[in-house]
C-alpha positions in Angstrom: 8.9 9.5 -2.7 11.2 12.6 -2.1 11.9 12.8 -5.9 12.5 9.0 -6.4 10.5 7.1 -8.8 10.7 3.4 -8.9 8.3 0.6 -10.5 7.0 -1.4 -7.7 4.9 -4.9 -8.0 1.8 -5.3 -5.8 0.2 -8.6 -5.1 -3.5 -8.0 -6.3 -6.6 -9.9 -5.7 -10.1 -9.5 -7.4 -12.6 -9.7 -4.5 -15.7 -10.3 -6.7 -18.6 -8.5 -8.2 -21.9 -7.5 -6.1 -25.0 -5.2 -6.4 -25.1 -2.1 -4.8 -28.3 -0.6 -3.0 -28.8 1.8 -5.9 -28.9 -0.8 -8.5 -25.5 -0.7 -9.8 -23.0 -3.0 -10.2 -19.6 -3.1 -8.1 -16.4 -4.9 -8.1 -13.9 -5.1 -5.2 -10.2 -5.4 -5.4 -7.3 -5.3 -3.0 -3.7 -5.2 -3.5 -0.5 -4.8 -1.2 3.4 -4.7 -1.5 6.3 -4.0 1.1 8.9 -1.3 0.2 12.1 -0.6 1.7 11.8 3.2 2.6 15.7 3.9 2.4 15.3 2.8 -1.2 13.3 6.2 -1.7 15.8 8.5 0.4 14.1 8.0 3.7 16.8 7.5 5.8 16.1 9.3 9.0 15.9 7.4 12.2 16.3 7.8 15.9 18.3 5.2 18.3 16.2 4.4 21.2 17.7 4.0 24.8 16.5 0.4 24.6 19.1 0.0 21.8 16.4 -0.5 19.0 15.5 2.3 16.2 12.4 4.4 16.2 11.4 3.9 12.4 11.7 0.4 10.8 13.0 0.1 7.1 9.8 -1.8 5.8 6.7 0.3 4.6 3.6 -1.8 4.0 1.2 -0.5 1.4 -2.2 -1.8 1.5 -4.7 -0.7 -1.2 -8.5 -1.3 -1.5 -10.4 -0.5 -4.4 -14.2 -0.6 -5.0 -15.0 0.1 -8.8 -18.6 1.1 -10.3 -19.5 -0.4 -13.5 -21.1 2.4 -15.6 
């Protein structure tokens, strides 16, 4: 992001295999992590009238993957 590259770790889970309606096999996976946006140079924010801020520092990344066996 914004020209910053970093290695991150994902908590991944294999969800299993299944048959699809076309006679193929599929596998499902899910993965997630939380990063701090400021570590990637995303520092903009706006203070709200209530005293809080508009954008939080933590960004949750969720990935769902469905793979087809060839």
